[in-house]
N, C-alpha and C positions, 0 to 999 in steps of 0.2 A: 433675376435669372427670367432670361428670353426663353422663348420658345422659336423652334424650328420654322413654325406656321406662320409667325408674328414678322419674318422679316421681309423685305422687299428686294425685287431686283436689283443685281447688284451688291447687296449686302452679303458679309461674311461672319461666320462666328467660328467657335472652336468649341466644339461639344465636350462636355463637362460629365452629363450622365443621359441615363435612357430611364425614364421610370420603370420601376423596378417590375411592378404588376402590370406591366402590358401584355397584351398577347401577340405584338409585332417584334418584341425586343430580340429574340432568337435571329429573326429574318432581319432584320437591321443591322445586328453585328455580323451575321452571315454575307451582307451585303458591304463592311468595312468601315459601315458607321459604329466606332469604337471611341473610347473618351480620349481626348487627346489630338484628334484628326480635325483637320479642319473644312468647313464645308462652304461653299457660294451656291446664291440662288441665282441660276441663270435663267429663269421662267417662271411664268405663272399662267393660267389658264385664266377666262374670264372672270369667275368669282374668287378666285385664289385656289381653284382645289380642279385636279392636281396641280403640283409644282416639280419645278425641273429645277435639279440641283448638280453641282461638280465636285465628286469627293474623290479622292486619291488619282486624278486624273480621267473619270471617267463620268459620263453622265448618268442619273436615276430620275426618274418620276415617281414621288411620293405622293400618297393621297393624303390631305389635312391630317385624318386622323393620326397616319402614322406619323406626320411631322409633327405633332403638338407632343409628343411623347419626347422628344427631342431636347435638351436644355441645355444652354450655353453660356 
């Protein structure tokens, strides 16, 4: 199972789960990142943090530690 932070620009993944004990789980769910949704990586900062994603038709920017808990 891959995590969102390991994807490259242009890659897509379908969310399978979000780490249960993550302190950002509620925030991610509220932003529309739920199991079954497709995410596309649209941009990354020079060192990979933060990364820009396209989810449900809008763009979000996530920190690497937030992206690490999203599994596809």
